N, C-alpha and C positions, 0 to 999 in steps of 0.2 A: 191684130191692128197692136199695135206699140203704143202704149200709154204716152199722152205728153207731158203727165203732172210733173211736178218738179220734185225733183228727189236730192237728200240731201249729200253735200259733198264732203267725201272724207276729211276729217282733219286731219293736218301732218305739219308738224312742226317743224322749222328749220333745224338743223344739227349748228349745235353750238360747241365750241371748246373751250378747255381750262384748262390752267396749268396747278399742279400739285407739288410742294415741297414738303418732304420731309428731314426736321432737324434731329441729327442722330449726333450721338456724342463722339462718333467716330467719320462718319460721312452724311455728307447732304445729299439726299437723293429730290430728284425732279424727273414728274412725269406728264405730257400732256394726255385728256382723256377727252372723248367728244361723245356730247349727247344728243340723242335724236329720238323725241319721243321719251320712252323710257328703256331704251336703246343704249348702255353703255360700252365704249371699247376705248384700248390703250394705243396712242398712235406713235407716241415718241416717250423715250427717257434717258434720262443719264445721272452722273454722280459726279462729285468729286469731296477732298477731303476738308472736314471741319475744321480743323485747325482752332479747335476748343480753348486750347492753352494759351493763345493769343488773346482771348477775353471777349465777352460779349460785341463790344464795337464793331471789331472787327469781323466776327460771326454774322453779326446783321449786314455788314457790308459784303462779306461773300453771298449772304442769301441775295440781296438787291444785286447784286451781278450776276449772280443765276437765272434770277428772273428774268433780267432783262435780256439775255443770251436766248432764253429759251421763247421769250416774246419775241425777238426779232426774230427768230427762225419760224415763228408759227404767231404771226402779227394780228389774225383773227381771234385769239385768246380774249375771251371778255370777262373773268373773273380768277382770282386765285385762294388758295387756302395753304396754311402752313401747319400742319404737325409739330407739335413739340413734346418733349418727353417729360409732361411735368403737369403743373397746377399755371393757368393763366386766368386774365380777366378777360370774358368775351365781351363786355361792353366796352371797354378800353382797347383792347390788342395788346396789352402788356401781358408780362409773362410774371409768376408769382413765386416758383421754386421750381428748379429744372434740375432732374437728376444725373448725374455725372457731367454736368456741365460748369466747370470752373467760374466764379468772378461771380459778379453782382449784377444778378439777373432778376431780383425781387424788384418789380417798378419798372422793369426796361420795358420800352416800347419796340415793338416788333412788326404786328401789321400795320399799325400808321407809316412808318419810314416807307415800307416796301411797297403800299399801297401809294403814296405820294410818288416815286421814282416810277412806278410800271402806269401808273394812271388807270386802274382796274381796282375793281372791289376787290378787298385781302382780309380774311377770316381767318380766325385760328382755332384748331381744334387738338385735343389731347391725342397722341399717337397710337393708343391702345383705340381708341373709339374711331379714328382714321381708319387703322385697320378692321374695324368691325365694317367701318361703311364700303370699305373696298369688297371686303367677301360678301355682305348684303348684296351690292347691286352686281359685281361681277364674278364672284366666286363660289365658295361652297356655302353662303347664306342664302343664296337665289332661291325663291319660293318657300321658304321660311318663314313662317307666321308668327312664332315668339323663338327668339332667337339669343343665344349666349355664347361668350368666346374668352377664351383666355389665349394673351400673346406672351409666350414664357422667352425671357432673355435675362438681361442684366436684372430687370425686376420682372413681375408677374402685373401686366397690364390687363386690362379686361372691357368690356362692353356688352349691354343688354338691348336687343332691338325687339321692339313689338308692333306690330302692325304696318311693317316696312318701316320704320324710323329708330334709326338709335337713340337712345337717351341718352341727353346730356343736362338734363338737371337744371336748377337756375343760374349754376357757375361753372358747368363743366364737368363736374367731375362725380357724374353719375356712371355706375359700372366699374369703380373700382373694387373690383371680385378679389384682386390679390392683397387686398389689405382688410378683409374680414379674419375677427380672429379664429383660429383652427385648434391652438391650446393657448391657454391663460398664463400657461406657465412655462411658455416657450423661449425662444431666441429673439433676442431684440431685433424689430424692424429698423432701416433707414428712417420711418415715416414716423417714429418717436412710442409706438405702441410695442408691444410683446407679442410673438406668437401668432403673427399675419401668416397667412397662406405665403405670402411672397418669400419670408424670412424660411420659408421651409425647402420651398420649390424654385428658387431664383438661380441662373445659371451656374455660380459658382460652386449653390448647396447641392446642385445635380452630380456635377463633377467630383466633388467631393465624395457625395454618397458613394459614387462609381468607382471611386480610386482612379481616376484620370486628370488631365491636365485641363480638360475641356470636353464642353457639351458635345461636341463632334466627335471628341475620341471617345466621349463613355458612348455613343451610338455603335461606333465601330466594335467598340469592346463586346457590348452586350450582343451585337449578330454576330460575333465569332464564338459565344459560348461562354466568354468569362463570366464567372460566378459572383464575383463581387460587382461586378456592373449590374449584372441582372438583377441581385439583391437590391442594388441602388434603385433602380429605375422600379423595382416594386413597393418599395418606401418611399419613393418619390409618386408615384399615383396613387398609393395610398394617402398621402398628405391631397390631392388633386381630387382625388374621389370625395373627400370629406367635403372639399369646398365646391365641388360641382354639385354634390347631394344637398347641402345647402339650399344653392341658388336653385335648382330643379325642385323642392320643396317651396317655394316662395312662387316662381313664376310659373311652373310646369310648362318648359320650350317642348318644341319638337324638335329641336336641334340646337347642339352643343358643336362650338369649333374649337379645335386645339391647334393652336400657332406657333413659331418659333423654331430652333434647332433640332428641339428635342423632338420634335414631332417626327422627325423623322424616324424615329424608333419604330413607329407603329404599332402595330399589336402587343409589343414587349411591353410599350407603355399603357396602352388601350387598355388591355385584359383587366391589368390590376386596380385602373380605375372605375372599369365595366364592375368588377369584383365588390369595390369598395360601395360605391353609388348603389348596388342590387341588395347590398347590406344594411343600409342605413334609409332608403327611400320605401316609405309606405303609402304615401297620400295620392299616388298617380301610377299609370300604369309605363313603366318604362319601355316595355312593348313599343310604345309610340314616340320614343325618345331616340335621337341618332344622336353617335357620337363620331365625330368626325375630323378629318387634318384639313388647316388652310389649304388654299389652292395658290394663292396668288407670290407666297414668298417674301421676300426681301422687300418686294416694292409696292407690299400693301399700303404702306404708310404714306410716299407720295401720291398713290392712284386715290384711297381715301380724303387726304386733304383735297385731291383738287374736286372729286364728287361733293365734299363739304363746303368749297365757296361756290361751286354751282347752285346747289339745295338753297344755302342761305341767300342768295342773292333773288331767286324764285320767289321765298318766303317773304323778303324784304317787298319785292313788287308786290304782290299781292296785296301784303299789309297796307301797302300806299294806295290801291285802289280805290274809287268811289265805294262807300258803304263797307269800307274793309276795316271798322272798327275791331269786328270780333277776328278777323282774320289775323289783325296785326299782333293779338294775344298768344294766339295759335303760332305765329313767326316766330315771336319773339323765344317760344319754348322751341319749336322745330331747330331755329338756327343758332340756340344756345345766347340768342342777347344780340340782333344786330345791332352793330355801331351805327348805321345810319338810314 
């Protein structure tokens, strides 16, 4: 005889859709990401030229126009996030300093004007942290408990994720792995310090070390057996290995992700990194630390910005719930400081 006892119904959240925009020095990229429970998928994406030389006002207008077109195509989008290549104020949605974007970006409102035009919540996030969120939720970081990552490009971005959350810190700057000092007597860095990892491993330094005009050419040359390119990758891998070893000693991650165009070199770069890490790490078992390449390519920034917008809004909603005083504190930390 079948029991008539009440059985709990399985809880299932409706799917929600979110817009992410990646503000790059050359291109603006957008992505529509769908969330259903804790499952994420990318539904649509596109790009256009940034036109950075036209100045901040023109770039923000392009962000608004891109957002309008995306929301018109996907009218059920409920939140948005914007990844920015530099420092920002998470409380006010303004930029502080953007690498490789000319003009007066200090104190420039970016989130508020886009939010006002689109009529949905908009949050800013650093583009490297957006890369991390994307890889954590949809890419090579899924399932990792403690995760660190580097995005190698014009600069060296980074992120740290612990227990499923990308750490932002009180002002969104947590995870600046590229600005740890590798050599106190090293070359100057764009941040004003000397000897940062970025000063050794950004794109132009990689190309120079490999004797080529670009990172892409360096990868091709190394794969073809060019001795200068191979020696250059080994030298860059040594610097990256020092930086990654420092992070492993501090965080004992179970996975490390390497992204950016140079990651296409595969083991030609990963092997010298592994060798240097092996020489320097003595506090944890490296058998349990994976070194992998990113999966989402150049769209990770836009995808991660969409994820940030979604999670920021959920954290804010939780904080506003009854008896949510403790949740409010947690939400502010997780979202980088919700604006409202």
